[in-house]
C-alpha positions as CSV (number, residue, x, y, z in Angstrom):
1,M,-24.3,-29.9,7.8
2,S,-24.1,-26.1,7.6
3,S,-21.1,-23.9,8.2
4,I,-22.4,-23.1,11.7
5,D,-22.1,-26.7,12.6
6,V,-18.4,-26.9,11.9
7,N,-16.5,-27.7,15.0
8,E,-14.3,-24.6,15.8
9,K,-11.4,-26.8,16.8
10,D,-11.6,-28.7,13.5
11,W,-11.8,-25.4,11.5
12,K,-8.7,-24.1,13.3
13,L,-6.8,-27.3,12.7
14,F,-7.7,-27.3,9.0
15,R,-6.6,-23.7,8.6
16,K,-3.3,-24.5,10.5
17,Y,-2.5,-27.6,8.5
18,L,-3.6,-26.7,5.0
19,P,-0.5,-24.7,4.0
20,D,1.8,-27.5,5.2
21,W,-0.3,-30.2,3.5
22,Q,-0.2,-28.3,0.2
23,E,3.6,-27.5,0.5
24,N,4.3,-31.2,1.1
25,Y,2.1,-32.2,-1.8
26,M,3.8,-29.8,-4.2
27,E,7.2,-31.0,-3.0
28,K,6.1,-34.5,-3.9
29,L,5.0,-33.3,-7.4
30,I,8.3,-31.6,-8.0
31,K,10.2,-34.8,-7.1
32,D,7.9,-36.7,-9.5
33,Y,8.7,-34.1,-12.2
34,I,12.4,-34.4,-11.6
35,E,12.2,-38.2,-11.9
36,F,10.2,-37.9,-15.1
37,L,12.6,-35.5,-16.6
38,K,15.6,-37.7,-15.8
39,G,14.0,-40.5,-17.8
40,D,14.7,-41.6,-21.3
41,G,13.1,-39.8,-24.3
42,L,13.3,-36.7,-26.4
43,A,13.6,-33.4,-24.6
44,S,10.7,-32.0,-26.7
45,D,8.4,-35.0,-25.7
46,K,9.3,-34.6,-22.0
47,F,8.7,-30.8,-22.2
48,W,5.2,-31.2,-23.6
49,E,4.3,-34.1,-21.3
50,L,5.5,-32.1,-18.3
51,D,3.4,-29.1,-19.5
52,K,0.4,-31.4,-19.5
53,K,1.2,-32.8,-16.0
54,I,1.6,-29.3,-14.5
55,K,-1.7,-28.1,-16.1
56,A,-3.5,-31.1,-14.7
57,D,-1.9,-30.7,-11.3
58,R,-2.9,-27.1,-11.0
59,K,-6.5,-28.3,-10.8
60,N,-5.7,-30.6,-7.8
61,P,-6.8,-29.3,-4.4
62,G,-3.3,-30.0,-3.1
63,V,-2.3,-27.0,-5.3
64,L,-5.4,-25.1,-6.0
65,L,-7.3,-24.9,-2.7
66,Q,-7.0,-21.3,-1.4
67,D,-10.2,-19.5,-0.6
68,V,-11.5,-21.9,2.0
69,R,-14.8,-21.3,3.7
70,R,-16.5,-23.1,6.5
71,S,-19.5,-23.9,4.2
72,N,-17.2,-26.2,2.2
73,F,-15.0,-27.4,5.1
74,H,-15.9,-31.1,4.8
75,V,-15.8,-31.0,1.0
76,H,-12.3,-29.5,1.1
77,L,-11.1,-32.2,3.5
78,A,-12.7,-34.9,1.4
79,S,-11.2,-33.6,-1.8
80,L,-7.7,-33.6,-0.2
81,V,-8.2,-37.2,1.0
82,G,-9.7,-38.2,-2.3
83,Y,-6.9,-36.8,-4.4
84,E,-4.4,-38.4,-2.0
85,V,-2.9,-35.0,-0.9
86,I,-3.5,-36.3,2.7
87,S,-4.7,-39.5,4.2
88,M,-7.3,-40.2,6.9
89,K,-4.3,-40.6,9.2
90,D,-3.6,-36.9,8.7
91,L,-7.0,-36.1,10.3
92,D,-5.8,-37.3,13.7
93,G,-6.8,-34.6,16.2
94,F,-9.9,-33.8,14.2
95,S,-13.3,-34.7,15.8
96,D,-14.7,-38.1,15.2
97,E,-17.7,-36.5,13.6
98,T,-15.5,-34.7,11.0
99,K,-13.6,-37.9,10.3
100,E,-16.8,-39.9,9.8
101,I,-18.2,-37.2,7.4
102,V,-15.0,-37.2,5.4
103,E,-14.8,-40.9,5.3
104,R,-18.4,-41.2,4.0
105,M,-17.7,-38.6,1.3
106,V,-14.6,-40.3,-0.1
107,R,-16.2,-43.8,-0.3
């Protein structure tokens, strides 16, 4: 499917929802970091482990995805679902065709 074939309504929904999806995901990460830091262990161990977690999370599309293009629309959606930033339920309102494409990509 080329970028020309992307449903305009789906593209607008994606661009509308992406910032909120990412904000919600980063909020979840921060809560996870807080719980991790409250746990037992040496401060130095927690510091370095948190550093590793943040470096890894920076590569996640829930954090990293910014310069979105129509040509990668379905790939972007599939990566968000695959990394559990969003679920297929979050695609309510998108066309059936887009949902089917994303579902096939994440299988």
